Each structure stands twice: as C-alpha cells, then as structure tokens.
N, CA and C atoms of all chains as a GROMACS GRO file, in nm:
protein
  630
    1UNK      N    1   5.401   5.050  13.554
    1UNK     CA    2   5.372   5.100  13.417
    1UNK      C    3   5.230   5.126  13.406
    2UNK      N    4   5.197   5.247  13.333
    2UNK     CA    5   5.072   5.250  13.324
    2UNK      C    6   4.977   5.179  13.225
    3UNK      N    7   4.877   5.156  13.227
    3UNK     CA    8   4.797   5.076  13.172
    3UNK      C    9   4.828   5.157  12.957
    4UNK      N   10   4.803   5.260  12.966
    4UNK     CA   11   4.847   5.323  12.825
    4UNK      C   12   5.017   5.278  12.745
    5UNK      N   13   5.067   5.267  12.867
    5UNK     CA   14   5.271   5.247  12.842
    5UNK      C   15   5.226   5.124  12.790
    6UNK      N   16   5.154   4.999  12.867
    6UNK     CA   17   5.205   4.862  12.867
    6UNK      C   18   5.123   4.867  12.707
    7UNK      N   19   4.987   4.900  12.649
    7UNK     CA   20   4.955   4.873  12.535
    7UNK      C   21   5.059   4.947  12.411
    8UNK      N   22   5.106   5.065  12.449
    8UNK     CA   23   5.217   5.115  12.338
    8UNK      C   24   5.307   5.009  12.338
    9UNK      N   25   5.393   4.940  12.420
    9UNK     CA   26   5.495   4.852  12.450
    9UNK      C   27   5.466   4.714  12.409
   10UNK      N   28   5.291   4.698  12.369
   10UNK     CA   29   5.266   4.571  12.320
   10UNK      C   30   5.248   4.606  12.159
   11UNK      N   31   5.205   4.718  12.161
   11UNK     CA   32   5.205   4.739  12.002
   11UNK      C   33   5.331   4.725  11.927
   12UNK      N   34   5.433   4.800  11.974
   12UNK     CA   35   5.582   4.819  11.958
   12UNK      C   36   5.616   4.650  11.962
   13UNK      N   37   5.575   4.569  11.991
   13UNK     CA   38   5.653   4.451  12.034
   13UNK      C   39   5.573   4.351  11.924
   14UNK      N   40   5.446   4.367  11.927
   14UNK     CA   41   5.351   4.292  11.842
   14UNK      C   42   5.370   4.316  11.662
   15UNK      N   43   5.390   4.430  11.667
   15UNK     CA   44   5.452   4.502  11.524
   15UNK      C   45   5.570   4.427  11.456
   16UNK      N   46   5.653   4.420  11.562
   16UNK     CA   47   5.790   4.369  11.525
   16UNK      C   48   5.802   4.240  11.504
   17UNK      N   49   5.734   4.173  11.603
   17UNK     CA   50   5.718   4.025  11.583
   17UNK      C   51   5.626   3.982  11.404
   18UNK      N   52   5.495   4.050  11.444
   18UNK     CA   53   5.430   3.985  11.344
   18UNK      C   54   5.492   4.058  11.205
   19UNK      N   55   5.483   4.173  11.175
   19UNK     CA   56   5.527   4.210  11.044
   19UNK      C   57   5.681   4.199  11.033
   20UNK      N   58   5.775   4.189  11.121
   20UNK     CA   59   5.886   4.153  11.133
   20UNK      C   60   5.905   4.021  11.034
   21UNK      N   61   5.834   3.887  11.075
   21UNK     CA   62   5.795   3.785  11.033
   21UNK      C   63   5.722   3.807  10.879
   22UNK      N   64   5.643   3.880  10.855
   22UNK     CA   65   5.559   3.890  10.755
   22UNK      C   66   5.696   3.930  10.619
   23UNK      N   67   5.771   4.027  10.664
   23UNK     CA   68   5.875   4.075  10.578
   23UNK      C   69   5.967   3.958  10.512
   24UNK      N   70   6.025   3.902  10.641
   24UNK     CA   71   6.120   3.788  10.603
   24UNK      C   72   6.070   3.666  10.524
   25UNK      N   73   5.948   3.672  10.562
   25UNK     CA   74   5.849   3.562  10.445
   25UNK      C   75   5.879   3.610  10.287
   26UNK      N   76   5.795   3.779  10.258
   26UNK     CA   77   5.800   3.852  10.162
   26UNK      C   78   5.932   3.831  10.098
   27UNK      N   79   6.056   3.865  10.195
   27UNK     CA   80   6.182   3.878  10.120
   27UNK      C   81   6.230   3.755  10.054
   28UNK      N   82   6.187   3.659  10.116
   28UNK     CA   83   6.262   3.518  10.099
   28UNK      C   84   6.173   3.465   9.964
   29UNK      N   85   6.017   3.508   9.943
   29UNK     CA   86   5.948   3.469   9.865
   29UNK      C   87   5.984   3.522   9.710
   30UNK      N   88   6.033   3.674   9.713
   30UNK     CA   89   6.072   3.715   9.627
   30UNK      C   90   6.213   3.722   9.554
   31UNK      N   91   6.324   3.681   9.667
   31UNK     CA   92   6.441   3.602   9.594
   31UNK      C   93   6.415   3.536   9.554
   32UNK      N   94   6.308   3.413   9.569
   32UNK     CA   95   6.311   3.281   9.490
   32UNK      C   96   6.213   3.306   9.407
   33UNK      N   97   6.172   3.388   9.334
   33UNK     CA   98   6.082   3.439   9.232
   33UNK      C   99   5.966   3.402   9.259
   34UNK      N  100   5.897   3.414   9.393
   34UNK     CA  101   5.772   3.365   9.423
   34UNK      C  102   5.663   3.487   9.456
   35UNK      N  103   5.711   3.619   9.390
   35UNK     CA  104   5.618   3.760   9.454
   35UNK      C  105   5.516   3.724   9.460
   36UNK      N  106   5.458   3.672   9.319
   36UNK     CA  107   5.305   3.685   9.321
   36UNK      C  108   5.242   3.583   9.405
   37UNK      N  109   5.260   3.528   9.459
   37UNK     CA  110   5.225   3.385   9.528
   37UNK      C  111   5.123   3.464   9.614
   38UNK      N  112   4.965   3.414   9.610
   38UNK     CA  113   4.861   3.429   9.662
   38UNK      C  114   4.886   3.423   9.815
   39UNK      N  115   4.917   3.319   9.858
   39UNK     CA  116   4.955   3.308  10.002
   39UNK      C  117   5.010   3.410  10.050
   40UNK      N  118   5.104   3.496  10.009
   40UNK     CA  119   5.124   3.647  10.095
   40UNK      C  120   4.993   3.718  10.140
   41UNK      N  121   4.892   3.695  10.050
   41UNK     CA  122   4.783   3.763  10.083
   41UNK      C  123   4.753   3.752  10.178
   42UNK      N  124   4.685   3.612  10.213
   42UNK     CA  125   4.659   3.542  10.347
   42UNK      C  126   4.730   3.581  10.473
   43UNK      N  127   4.832   3.572  10.422
   43UNK     CA  128   4.937   3.588  10.548
   43UNK      C  129   4.955   3.720  10.592
   44UNK      N  130   4.928   3.818  10.494
   44UNK     CA  131   4.915   3.961  10.528
   44UNK      C  132   4.748   3.989  10.588
   45UNK      N  133   4.671   3.888  10.567
   45UNK     CA  134   4.560   3.912  10.660
   45UNK      C  135   4.570   3.854  10.773
   46UNK      N  136   4.620   3.696  10.801
   46UNK     CA  137   4.632   3.663  10.913
   46UNK      C  138   4.740   3.709  10.993
   47UNK      N  139   4.843   3.818  11.003
   47UNK     CA  140   4.914   3.913  11.056
   47UNK      C  141   4.817   3.983  11.101
   48UNK      N  142   4.732   4.045  11.044
   48UNK     CA  143   4.652   4.153  11.092
   48UNK      C  144   4.543   4.106  11.180
   49UNK      N  145   4.536   4.011  11.196
   49UNK     CA  146   4.437   3.947  11.262
   49UNK      C  147   4.488   3.892  11.381
   50UNK      N  148   4.634   3.847  11.371
   50UNK     CA  149   4.690   3.796  11.468
   50UNK      C  150   4.760   3.900  11.602
   51UNK      N  151   4.804   4.036  11.542
   51UNK     CA  152   4.822   4.129  11.580
   51UNK      C  153   4.695   4.214  11.682
   52UNK      N  154   4.582   4.200  11.612
   52UNK     CA  155   4.464   4.242  11.646
   52UNK      C  156   4.442   4.148  11.795
   53UNK      N  157   4.460   4.014  11.770
   53UNK     CA  158   4.400   3.955  11.895
   53UNK      C  159   4.526   3.955  12.015
   54UNK      N  160   4.635   3.963  11.968
   54UNK     CA  161   4.728   3.984  12.058
   54UNK      C  162   4.718   4.127  12.126
   55UNK      N  163   4.668   4.254  12.076
   55UNK     CA  164   4.674   4.391  12.116
   55UNK      C  165   4.546   4.366  12.243
   56UNK      N  166   4.419   4.283  12.162
   56UNK     CA  167   4.306   4.277  12.240
   56UNK      C  168   4.326   4.198  12.373
   57UNK      N  169   4.395   4.085  12.360
   57UNK     CA  170   4.435   4.018  12.488
   57UNK      C  171   4.508   4.106  12.592
   58UNK      N  172   4.619   4.178  12.542
   58UNK     CA  173   4.722   4.266  12.612
   58UNK      C  174   4.619   4.359  12.676
   59UNK      N  175   4.506   4.421  12.617
   59UNK     CA  176   4.449   4.540  12.689
   59UNK      C  177   4.352   4.440  12.750
   60UNK      N  178   4.254   4.372  12.722
   60UNK     CA  179   4.208   4.291  12.812
   60UNK      C  180   4.274   4.234  12.986
   61UNK      N  181   4.394   4.185  12.949
   61UNK     CA  182   4.462   4.143  13.064
   61UNK      C  183   4.514   4.284  13.153
   62UNK      N  184   4.569   4.379  13.090
   62UNK     CA  185   4.584   4.491  13.134
   62UNK      C  186   4.502   4.593  13.191
   63UNK      N  187   4.386   4.579  13.159
   63UNK     CA  188   4.282   4.657  13.227
   63UNK      C  189   4.191   4.566  13.337
   64UNK      N  190   4.199   4.443  13.294
   64UNK     CA  191   4.145   4.364  13.461
   64UNK      C  192   4.230   4.374  13.562
   65UNK      N  193   4.385   4.393  13.566
   65UNK     CA  194   4.464   4.363  13.657
   65UNK      C  195   4.454   4.542  13.701
   66UNK      N  196   4.425   4.654  13.622
   66UNK     CA  197   4.434   4.777  13.701
   66UNK      C  198   4.345   4.873  13.632
   67UNK      N  199   4.199   4.831  13.671
   67UNK     CA  200   4.034   4.883  13.560
   67UNK      C  201   4.075   5.042  13.574
   68UNK      N  202   4.127   5.096  13.717
   68UNK     CA  203   4.114   5.249  13.696
   68UNK      C  204   4.181   5.304  13.604
   69UNK      N  205   4.290   5.233  13.603
   69UNK     CA  206   4.399   5.310  13.502
   69UNK      C  207   4.344   5.249  13.370
   70UNK      N  208   4.285   5.185  13.344
   70UNK     CA  209   4.229   5.162  13.215
   70UNK      C  210   4.127   5.286  13.174
   71UNK      N  211   4.080   5.301  13.255
   71UNK     CA  212   3.944   5.388  13.230
   71UNK      C  213   4.024   5.549  13.229
   72UNK      N  214   4.137   5.568  13.294
   72UNK     CA  215   4.157   5.714  13.284
   72UNK      C  216   4.167   5.783  13.114
   73UNK      N  217   4.132   5.880  13.111
   73UNK     CA  218   4.165   5.968  12.983
   73UNK      C  219   4.315   5.970  12.981
   74UNK      N  220   4.329   5.992  12.833
   74UNK     CA  221   4.476   6.040  12.838
   74UNK      C  222   4.536   6.171  12.890
   75UNK      N  223   4.637   6.185  12.941
   75UNK     CA  224   4.674   6.294  13.000
   75UNK      C  225   4.762   6.368  12.920
   76UNK      N  226   4.787   6.525  12.994
   76UNK     CA  227   4.871   6.608  12.895
   76UNK      C  228   5.024   6.500  12.844
   77UNK      N  229   5.046   6.417  12.963
   77UNK     CA  230   5.218   6.388  12.942
   77UNK      C  231   5.141   6.249  12.819
   78UNK      N  232   5.054   6.175  12.802
   78UNK     CA  233   5.041   6.088  12.698
   78UNK      C  234   5.012   6.158  12.592
   79UNK      N  235   4.941   6.282  12.571
   79UNK     CA  236   4.951   6.366  12.438
   79UNK      C  237   5.049   6.414  12.416
   80UNK      N  238   5.152   6.473  12.456
   80UNK     CA  239   5.264   6.524  12.445
   80UNK      C  240   5.352   6.394  12.380
   81UNK      N  241   5.352   6.319  12.452
   81UNK     CA  242   5.440   6.179  12.436
   81UNK      C  243   5.390   6.135  12.269
   82UNK      N  244   5.255   6.112  12.250
   82UNK     CA  245   5.192   6.084  12.146
   82UNK      C  246   5.228   6.173  12.018
   83UNK      N  247   5.242   6.262  12.013
   83UNK     CA  248   5.257   6.389  11.920
   83UNK      C  249   5.396   6.442  11.889
   84UNK      N  250   5.511   6.398  11.967
   84UNK     CA  251   5.610   6.385  11.956
   84UNK      C  252   5.663   6.229  11.869
   85UNK      N  253   5.586   6.111  11.908
   85UNK     CA  254   5.618   6.017  11.864
   85UNK      C  255   5.596   6.015  11.677
   86UNK      N  256   5.462   6.083  11.700
   86UNK     CA  257   5.385   6.110  11.558
   86UNK      C  258   5.482   6.176  11.481
   87UNK      N  259   5.549   6.301  11.553
   87UNK     CA  260   5.667   6.377  11.473
   87UNK      C  261   5.792   6.292  11.381
   88UNK      N  262   5.806   6.224  11.490
   88UNK     CA  263   5.928   6.147  11.454
   88UNK      C  264   5.907   6.052  11.334
   89UNK      N  265   5.777   5.989  11.363
   89UNK     CA  266   5.754   5.871  11.262
   89UNK      C  267   5.705   5.950  11.114
   90UNK      N  268   5.635   6.018  11.119
   90UNK     CA  269   5.622   6.103  11.003
   90UNK      C  270   5.727   6.152  10.912
   91UNK      N  271   5.853   6.213  10.973
   91UNK     CA  272   5.971   6.198  10.904
   91UNK      C  273   6.051   6.111  10.848
   92UNK      N  274   6.022   5.986  10.949
   92UNK     CA  275   6.082   5.853  10.868
   92UNK      C  276   5.981   5.820  10.773
   93UNK      N  277   5.850   5.861  10.795
   93UNK     CA  278   5.790   5.786  10.684
   93UNK      C  279   5.832   5.825  10.535
   94UNK      N  280   5.860   5.995  10.570
   94UNK     CA  281   5.900   6.108  10.448
   94UNK      C  282   6.005   6.016  10.354
   95UNK      N  283   6.130   6.013  10.449
   95UNK     CA  284   6.238   5.959  10.404
   95UNK      C  285   6.215   5.808  10.358
   96UNK      N  286   6.112   5.722  10.399
   96UNK     CA  287   6.118   5.593  10.347
   96UNK      C  288   6.031   5.601  10.205
   97UNK      N  289   5.978   5.706  10.215
   97UNK     CA  290   5.874   5.709  10.047
   97UNK      C  291   5.958   5.779   9.981
   98UNK      N  292   6.075   5.859   9.975
   98UNK     CA  293   6.123   5.905   9.900
   98UNK      C  294   6.228   5.813   9.867
   99UNK      N  295   6.255   5.684   9.963
   99UNK     CA  296   6.355   5.592   9.910
   99UNK      C  297   6.268   5.483   9.800
  100UNK      N  298   6.164   5.520   9.833
  100UNK     CA  299   6.074   5.411   9.747
  100UNK      C  300   6.065   5.484   9.579
  101UNK      N  301   6.034   5.582   9.570
  101UNK     CA  302   6.039   5.691   9.469
  101UNK      C  303   6.164   5.673   9.388
  102UNK      N  304   6.266   5.647   9.476
  102UNK     CA  305   6.391   5.644   9.423
  102UNK      C  306   6.400   5.512   9.342
  103UNK      N  307   6.346   5.416   9.411
  103UNK     CA  308   6.369   5.288   9.410
  103UNK      C  309   6.285   5.256   9.281
  104UNK      N  310   6.157   5.302   9.275
  104UNK     CA  311   6.109   5.300   9.116
  104UNK      C  312   6.176   5.306   9.006
  105UNK      N  313   6.260   5.399   9.029
  105UNK     CA  314   6.325   5.456   8.951
  105UNK      C  315   6.442   5.382   8.888
  106UNK      N  316   6.475   5.312   8.946
  106UNK     CA  317   6.566   5.196   8.947
  106UNK      C  318   6.537   5.051   8.923
  107UNK      N  319   6.406   5.039   8.909
  107UNK     CA  320   6.384   4.901   8.916
  107UNK      C  321   6.272   4.835   8.957
  108UNK      N  322   6.204   4.905   9.088
  108UNK     CA  323   6.108   4.848   9.136
  108UNK      C  324   5.969   4.837   9.076
  109UNK      N  325   5.923   4.714   9.051
  109UNK     CA  326   5.808   4.719   8.947
  109UNK      C  327   5.692   4.664   9.040
  110UNK      N  328   5.595   4.606   8.980
  110UNK     CA  329   5.431   4.507   9.038
  110UNK      C  330   5.416   4.536   9.165
  111UNK      N  331   5.408   4.398   9.231
  111UNK     CA  332   5.348   4.375   9.344
  111UNK      C  333   5.485   4.394   9.444
  112UNK      N  334   5.575   4.402   9.417
  112UNK     CA  335   5.720   4.438   9.470
  112UNK      C  336   5.694   4.623   9.555
  113UNK      N  337   5.633   4.685   9.440
  113UNK     CA  338   5.574   4.814   9.466
  113UNK      C  339   5.463   4.840   9.623
  114UNK      N  340   5.370   4.758   9.619
  114UNK     CA  341   5.262   4.735   9.694
  114UNK      C  342   5.333   4.699   9.852
  115UNK      N  343   5.457   4.573   9.826
  115UNK     CA  344   5.524   4.551   9.938
  115UNK      C  345   5.597   4.677  10.004
  116UNK      N  346   5.652   4.721   9.908
  116UNK     CA  347   5.750   4.856   9.957
  116UNK      C  348   5.644   4.934  10.053
  117UNK      N  349   5.521   4.975   9.983
  117UNK     CA  350   5.472   5.010  10.047
  117UNK      C  351   5.392   5.009  10.204
  118UNK      N  352   5.376   4.873  10.204
  118UNK     CA  353   5.324   4.802  10.335
  118UNK      C  354   5.451   4.844  10.439
  119UNK      N  355   5.568   4.802  10.375
  119UNK     CA  356   5.708   4.841  10.460
  119UNK      C  357   5.714   4.968  10.497
  120UNK      N  358   5.657   5.050  10.407
  120UNK     CA  359   5.670   5.215  10.497
  120UNK      C  360   5.577   5.224  10.584
  121UNK      N  361   5.427   5.187  10.567
  121UNK     CA  362   5.349   5.206  10.669
  121UNK      C  363   5.392   5.122  10.793
  122UNK      N  364   5.410   4.995  10.782
  122UNK     CA  365   5.470   4.924  10.911
  122UNK      C  366   5.637   4.952  10.966
  123UNK      N  367   5.677   5.027  10.852
  123UNK     CA  368   5.812   5.087  10.944
  123UNK      C  369   5.796   5.258  11.017
  124UNK      N  370   5.681   5.300  10.958
  124UNK     CA  371   5.649   5.420  11.054
  124UNK      C  372   5.566   5.417  11.191
  125UNK      N  373   5.505   5.308  11.202
  125UNK     CA  374   5.405   5.252  11.316
  125UNK      C  375   5.486   5.200  11.395
  126UNK      N  376   5.617   5.136  11.338
  126UNK     CA  377   5.701   5.069  11.453
  126UNK      C  378   5.786   5.216  11.518
  127UNK      N  379   5.832   5.286  11.412
  127UNK     CA  380   5.888   5.399  11.461
  127UNK      C  381   5.809   5.476  11.560
  128UNK      N  382   5.646   5.510  11.523
  128UNK     CA  383   5.603   5.577  11.637
  128UNK      C  384   5.572   5.516  11.730
  129UNK      N  385   5.510   5.372  11.747
  129UNK     CA  386   5.522   5.314  11.862
  129UNK      C  387   5.636   5.280  11.991
  130UNK      N  388   5.790   5.250  11.893
  130UNK     CA  389   5.883   5.253  11.980
  130UNK      C  390   5.909   5.417  12.048
  131UNK      N  391   5.893   5.503  11.962
  131UNK     CA  392   5.950   5.631  12.011
  131UNK      C  393   5.836   5.697  12.111
  132UNK      N  394   5.699   5.637  12.163
  132UNK     CA  395   5.627   5.665  12.248
  132UNK      C  396   5.662   5.566  12.377
  133UNK      N  397   5.688   5.462  12.339
  133UNK     CA  398   5.749   5.357  12.429
  133UNK      C  399   5.892   5.408  12.506
  134UNK      N  400   5.963   5.456  12.412
  134UNK     CA  401   6.080   5.496  12.482
  134UNK      C  402   6.054   5.615  12.542
  135UNK      N  403   5.961   5.740  12.531
  135UNK     CA  404   5.974   5.872  12.580
  135UNK      C  405   5.846   5.805  12.704
  136UNK      N  406   5.806   5.713  12.717
  136UNK     CA  407   5.743   5.665  12.850
  136UNK      C  408   5.850   5.641  12.925
  137UNK      N  409   5.953   5.570  12.921
  137UNK     CA  410   6.038   5.520  13.019
  137UNK      C  411   6.127   5.673  13.034
  138UNK      N  412   6.155   5.733  12.939
  138UNK     CA  413   6.253   5.857  12.966
  138UNK      C  414   6.177   5.977  13.083
  139UNK      N  415   6.024   5.942  13.042
  139UNK     CA  416   5.980   6.041  13.112
  139UNK      C  417   5.906   6.007  13.240
  140UNK      N  418   5.946   5.920  13.312
  140UNK     CA  419   5.938   5.826  13.414
  140UNK      C  420   5.811   5.714  13.379
  141UNK      N  421   7.267   6.236  13.172
  141UNK     CA  422   7.144   6.294  13.186
  141UNK      C  423   7.173   6.428  13.233
  142UNK      N  424   7.137   6.554  13.179
  142UNK     CA  425   7.119   6.675  13.261
  142UNK      C  426   7.028   6.680  13.386
  143UNK      N  427   7.093   6.755  13.457
  143UNK     CA  428   7.019   6.830  13.607
  143UNK      C  429   6.906   6.846  13.557
  144UNK      N  430   6.774   6.799  13.609
  144UNK     CA  431   6.656   6.884  13.540
  144UNK      C  432   6.684   7.012  13.617
  145UNK      N  433   6.612   7.147  13.567
  145UNK     CA  434   6.631   7.268  13.569
  145UNK      C  435   6.520   7.317  13.657
  146UNK      N  436   6.426   7.252  13.661
  146UNK     CA  437   6.277   7.282  13.744
  146UNK      C  438   6.275   7.184  13.867
  147UNK      N  439   6.302   7.233  13.990
  147UNK     CA  440   6.260   7.140  14.108
  147UNK      C  441   6.116   7.174  14.152
  148UNK      N  442   6.073   7.042  14.255
  148UNK     CA  443   5.966   7.094  14.274
  148UNK      C  444   5.944   7.010  14.436
  149UNK      N  445   5.836   7.072  14.498
  149UNK     CA  446   5.838   7.031  14.637
  149UNK      C  447   5.692   6.906  14.716
  150UNK      N  448   5.675   6.887  14.565
  150UNK     CA  449   5.546   6.815  14.572
  150UNK      C  450   5.509   6.669  14.629
  151UNK      N  451   5.644   6.629  14.659
  151UNK     CA  452   5.620   6.518  14.763
  151UNK      C  453   5.629   6.528  14.898
  152UNK      N  454   5.719   6.649  14.948
  152UNK     CA  455   5.678   6.727  15.062
  152UNK      C  456   5.529   6.748  15.131
  153UNK      N  457   5.508   6.820  14.995
  153UNK     CA  458   5.370   6.921  15.015
  153UNK      C  459   5.264   6.784  14.978
  154UNK      N  460   5.293   6.683  14.982
  154UNK     CA  461   5.177   6.543  14.998
  154UNK      C  462   5.192   6.535  15.099
  155UNK      N  463   5.303   6.484  15.128
  155UNK     CA  464   5.316   6.406  15.304
  155UNK      C  465   5.259   6.523  15.439
  156UNK      N  466   5.280   6.625  15.392
  156UNK     CA  467   5.214   6.754  15.444
  156UNK      C  468   5.062   6.750  15.469
  157UNK      N  469   4.980   6.713  15.354
  157UNK     CA  470   4.860   6.772  15.287
  157UNK      C  471   4.784   6.582  15.330
  158UNK      N  472   4.827   6.553  15.505
  158UNK     CA  473   4.748   6.415  15.530
  158UNK      C  474   4.830   6.270  15.431
  159UNK      N  475   4.931   6.311  15.396
  159UNK     CA  476   4.992   6.209  15.346
  159UNK      C  477   4.887   6.157  15.216
  160UNK      N  478   4.867   6.261  15.134
  160UNK     CA  479   4.802   6.200  14.982
  160UNK      C  480   4.867   6.140  14.913
  161UNK      N  481   4.826   6.086  14.832
  161UNK     CA  482   4.878   5.982  14.721
  161UNK      C  483   4.916   6.057  14.605
  162UNK      N  484   4.991   5.993  14.536
  162UNK     CA  485   5.001   6.043  14.402
  162UNK      C  486   4.872   6.040  14.337
  163UNK      N  487   4.776   5.912  14.306
  163UNK     CA  488   4.682   5.921  14.282
  163UNK      C  489   4.603   5.999  14.312
  164UNK      N  490   4.559   6.010  14.391
  164UNK     CA  491   4.474   6.146  14.521
  164UNK      C  492   4.510   6.276  14.447
  165UNK      N  493   4.642   6.324  14.420
  165UNK     CA  494   4.694   6.407  14.373
  165UNK      C  495   4.630   6.403  14.223
  166UNK      N  496   4.663   6.326  14.147
  166UNK     CA  497   4.630   6.325  14.022
  166UNK      C  498   4.493   6.314  13.967
  167UNK      N  499   4.404   6.258  14.066
  167UNK     CA  500   4.252   6.279  14.026
  167UNK      C  501   4.221   6.440  14.051
  168UNK      N  502   4.274   6.481  14.115
  168UNK     CA  503   4.218   6.619  14.164
  168UNK      C  504   4.273   6.725  14.087
  169UNK      N  505   4.353   6.670  13.984
  169UNK     CA  506   4.436   6.808  13.849
  169UNK      C  507   4.390   6.741  13.760
  170UNK      N  508   4.347   6.611  13.738
  170UNK     CA  509   4.333   6.582  13.598
  170UNK      C  510   4.450   6.465  13.521
  171UNK      N  511   4.561   6.458  13.616
  171UNK     CA  512   4.699   6.380  13.549
  171UNK      C  513   4.653   6.216  13.603
  172UNK      N  514   4.729   6.126  13.517
  172UNK     CA  515   4.758   5.994  13.598
  172UNK      C  516   4.869   5.989  13.700
  173UNK      N  517   4.856   5.900  13.801
  173UNK     CA  518   4.963   5.866  13.915
  173UNK      C  519   5.069   5.851  13.840
  174UNK      N  520   5.101   5.800  13.745
  174UNK     CA  521   5.243   5.783  13.662
  174UNK      C  522   5.283   5.925  13.629
  175UNK      N  523   5.196   5.990  13.567
  175UNK     CA  524   5.247   6.187  13.558
  175UNK      C  525   5.288   6.239  13.650
  176UNK      N  526   5.198   6.240  13.779
  176UNK     CA  527   5.238   6.290  13.905
  176UNK      C  528   5.400   6.250  13.956
  177UNK      N  529   5.401   6.084  13.918
  177UNK     CA  530   5.522   6.059  13.971
  177UNK      C  531   5.636   6.114  13.862
  178UNK      N  532   5.615   6.094  13.755
  178UNK     CA  533   5.706   6.166  13.661
  178UNK      C  534   5.770   6.310  13.662
  179UNK      N  535   5.641   6.433  13.769
  179UNK     CA  536   5.646   6.539  13.773
  179UNK      C  537   5.786   6.553  13.920
  180UNK      N  538   5.729   6.495  14.010
  180UNK     CA  539   5.794   6.456  14.151
  180UNK      C  540   5.938   6.410  14.066
  181UNK      N  541   5.981   6.327  14.030
  181UNK     CA  542   6.108   6.291  14.022
  181UNK      C  543   6.191   6.375  13.917
  182UNK      N  544   6.119   6.488  13.878
  182UNK     CA  545   6.193   6.592  13.775
  182UNK      C  546   6.162   6.508  13.622
  183UNK      N  547   6.167   6.425  13.601
  183UNK     CA  548   6.140   6.355  13.459
  183UNK      C  549   6.043   6.420  13.374
  184UNK      N  550   5.953   6.497  13.385
  184UNK     CA  551   5.875   6.562  13.323
  184UNK      C  552   5.812   6.684  13.378
  185UNK      N  553   5.830   6.799  13.291
  185UNK     CA  554   5.781   6.927  13.323
  185UNK      C  555   5.649   6.926  13.282
  186UNK      N  556   5.547   6.954  13.383
  186UNK     CA  557   5.431   7.004  13.354
  186UNK      C  558   5.399   7.119  13.303
  187UNK      N  559   5.246   7.131  13.190
  187UNK     CA  560   5.216   7.257  13.158
  187UNK      C  561   5.156   7.365  13.283
  188UNK      N  562   5.180   7.474  13.223
  188UNK     CA  563   5.194   7.576  13.318
  188UNK      C  564   5.063   7.533  13.399
  189UNK      N  565   4.929   7.514  13.293
  189UNK     CA  566   4.796   7.503  13.376
  189UNK      C  567   4.775   7.420  13.447
  190UNK      N  568   4.857   7.299  13.468
  190UNK     CA  569   4.863   7.181  13.553
  190UNK      C  570   5.015   7.239  13.655
  191UNK      N  571   5.056   7.290  13.673
  191UNK     CA  572   5.137   7.376  13.778
  191UNK      C  573   5.058   7.435  13.856
  192UNK      N  574   4.964   7.527  13.809
  192UNK     CA  575   4.866   7.579  13.909
  192UNK      C  576   4.798   7.532  13.939
  193UNK      N  577   4.737   7.423  13.883
  193UNK     CA  578   4.643   7.349  13.972
  193UNK      C  579   4.684   7.260  14.066
  194UNK      N  580   4.809   7.232  14.049
  194UNK     CA  581   4.876   7.158  14.164
  194UNK      C  582   4.902   7.296  14.292
  195UNK      N  583   4.985   7.372  14.265
  195UNK     CA  584   4.951   7.474  14.347
  195UNK      C  585   4.843   7.526  14.431
  196UNK      N  586   4.734   7.507  14.351
  196UNK     CA  587   4.583   7.542  14.416
  196UNK      C  588   4.562   7.431  14.503
  197UNK      N  589   4.587   7.299  14.444
  197UNK     CA  590   4.550   7.170  14.564
  197UNK      C  591   4.615   7.196  14.679
  198UNK      N  592   4.733   7.221  14.688
  198UNK     CA  593   4.792   7.244  14.796
  198UNK      C  594   4.766   7.400  14.874
  199UNK      N  595   4.746   7.448  14.812
  199UNK     CA  596   4.703   7.631  14.871
  199UNK      C  597   4.821   7.702  14.897
  200UNK      N  598   4.908   7.688  14.803
  200UNK     CA  599   5.040   7.764  14.805
  200UNK      C  600   5.084   7.816  14.654
  201UNK      N  601   5.149   7.910  14.690
  201UNK     CA  602   5.196   7.989  14.550
  201UNK      C  603   5.284   7.902  14.468
  202UNK      N  604   5.259   7.935  14.353
  202UNK     CA  605   5.363   7.841  14.285
  202UNK      C  606   5.465   7.831  14.298
  203UNK      N  607   5.556   7.940  14.326
  203UNK     CA  608   5.683   7.961  14.345
  203UNK      C  609   5.710   7.874  14.481
  204UNK      N  610   5.623   7.824  14.561
  204UNK     CA  611   5.663   7.735  14.697
  204UNK      C  612   5.680   7.595  14.620
  205UNK      N  613   5.588   7.589  14.505
  205UNK     CA  614   5.581   7.408  14.455
  205UNK      C  615   5.690   7.392  14.374
  206UNK      N  616   5.705   7.490  14.247
  206UNK     CA  617   5.821   7.469  14.192
  206UNK      C  618   5.916   7.616  14.177
  207UNK      N  619   6.052   7.524  14.184
  207UNK     CA  620   6.142   7.627  14.179
  207UNK      C  621   6.256   7.644  14.037
  208UNK      N  622   6.291   7.762  13.990
  208UNK     CA  623   6.397   7.707  13.851
  208UNK      C  624   6.542   7.733  13.884
  209UNK      N  625   6.597   7.636  13.878
  209UNK     CA  626   6.756   7.665  13.888
  209UNK      C  627   6.840   7.679  13.815
  210UNK      N  628   6.771   7.718  13.665
  210UNK     CA  629   6.862   7.743  13.519
  210UNK      C  630   6.978   7.837  13.556
   0.00000   0.00000   0.00000
C-alpha cells in the first residue's frame, strides 16, 4: 500500500469514527431537547483536534516506514483517483444540500441548520475519502 | 470484472532489462512503484504520455509494449 493510499484510508476511517461519534452525540442531544448545549461546540473542536492528531500520527509513522514513498510527488494515477473521488463527492453534496433546503421548508430551524450543514460537509468528505480508497484498491 | 482490453509486456521487458525493478522503472518515468504495478496487472491504463515514456525506457515501439485486445 502506497503512502498516499495509507493516508486516504486513515482519513476515511478517522472521519467515520470521529464524526460518526460526534453526530451520534448531537442527535441524542437534539432528541433530548438539548441541541443548544455549549458542550457540543467543544465536542466539535475536540473532534477536529483528535482527527488532526490521528492523521498526523499515521502520516509520521507511514513516512518513517517508507520515507522514499512519502517524498514521492502524486503521479497521474493519484491525480485521477482524486479527481474521480471529488466528482462523486460533489454530486453527493449537491443531493445533501437539496435535502437540507427541503428540510428547511418543513421545519428545520436554529442550530439544527448548522448541524445539518456540518453533516453535509462531513458526508462529502467521507464519500471523497471512501471513493478514493476504493479506487486505490480496485486500480491496484 | 471484465478482462482488460489493453495488455502489456512490461514485466517481461523489465526482466530483460537487467531485471529492472518496478520502482526503478517508476522513477525513470515519473510514476510510483504502485502505479507501475497497477499498469502491469492491467488494473490501470496509463496516459498516452506515460505509455510512450515506458516504451522509450525499453527502447521499443509502443506497439511492442502495449497491445489492444478489444
């Protein structure tokens, strides 16, 4: 597995774990009528820091194990997989934004709008990383 | 999975070129070892430029390196 593929898989898994956990907490809080809880802001900050730390650790360990691989510039296959993944993610984001807009007209209000938009962003990134990771596996 | 329509002789040519490694070939044409492996396995079709570079490394016409079986 190349350095770049390891990074993509790490990004995919950490995004699912960190932000999956974040949204479980958010949904539970909203269901209990505590959607305005300030602790959710710190949970967001903590999630961001946690994911950044995990990614830095994976990148550092992978670079130490294969320094030549880590220094290599992205080649045409890396760029192609990235472009394809971005295209798929863009389509998913469009659909998700449309869903949020519809939801706004049927009752989505206040801070829930912010959570929905964060969710759209995280969904897009998850799809992008996942599509790229699967692309690496299918394309050798 | 459908059978790849473009086949290549890169592995054989590497062996004949003093057992050149995938990494060495990749370095000479600006691709990673993993991309060279993917090309050899028929899982990735290189750009035209990359295909010409590969042929140039082995000193062969591109038809001797890549064949279309469509």
